[in-house]
N, C-alpha and C positions, 0 to 999 in steps of 0.2 A: 717197263714200268706200268704201262697201261694195262697189260695183261694181269699183273698182280692186283691192280686196283679193281678191275672187272671181276676177278676171282674173289676178292674180298667182299665186293658188293653182292655177288651171288651167294656167298656163304652167309652173309648177314641176312639177306632176304630169306634164305632157307631157314636160318635160325628163327627169324621173325614168324615164318609160316608155322614152324613147330610150336613156338610159344603161343601163337594164336589158336592153334588146334587144341593144345592142352588147356588153355584158358577156357575155350568153349566147352571142353569136356567137364572141367571143374564147375563151370557155370550150370551146365545141365544137371550135374550131380547135386549141386546145391539146390536147384529148383525142385528136383524130385524130393529131396529131404524136406524142403519147405512145404511142399504139397502134402507129404505124409504128416508133418507136424500140424498143419492147418486142419487136415481131416480129423486127426486125433483130438484137437481142441474143439472142433465142431461137434464131435461125438460127446465130449465131456459136457459141453454147454447144453446139448440136447438132453442128456441124462439129468443135469441139474434142473432144467426146466420141467422135466417130468416129475422129479422129486418135489419141486415147488408146487406143481399142480396137485399132486397127491396130498401135500400138506394142507393146501387150501380146501380140498374136498373133505379131508378129515376134520378140519376146523369147522366147516359149515355143518357137517353131520353132527358134531359134538354140540354146536350151538343149537341145532334143531332139537336134539335130545334134551338139552337143558331147558329149552322153552317148553317142551312137552311136560317135563317133570315139574316145572314151576306151575304150569297151568293145571296139571293133575293135582298138585298139592293144595292149590287154592280152591278147588271145587269139592 
C-alpha cells in the first residue's frame, strides 16, 4: 500500500512540475505580449505629442502673422 502511495505522490509531483512549467511559459508569453503592447502605446503617445507640438507651432506662427497684418493695416 505504501508503494502505491509513494507512486501517487510521485505522479502528483510530476504533474505539479508540468503545470508549473507551462504556467511559467504562459506567464513569459503574456509578459512579451504586454511589452509589445506597452511599446506600441508608447509610440502612439509620442506621435500624439509630436502632433500637439506641431499644432502649437502652427498656432504661434498664425498668431504672429495675424499680429503683423494688424500692425501693417494700422500703419
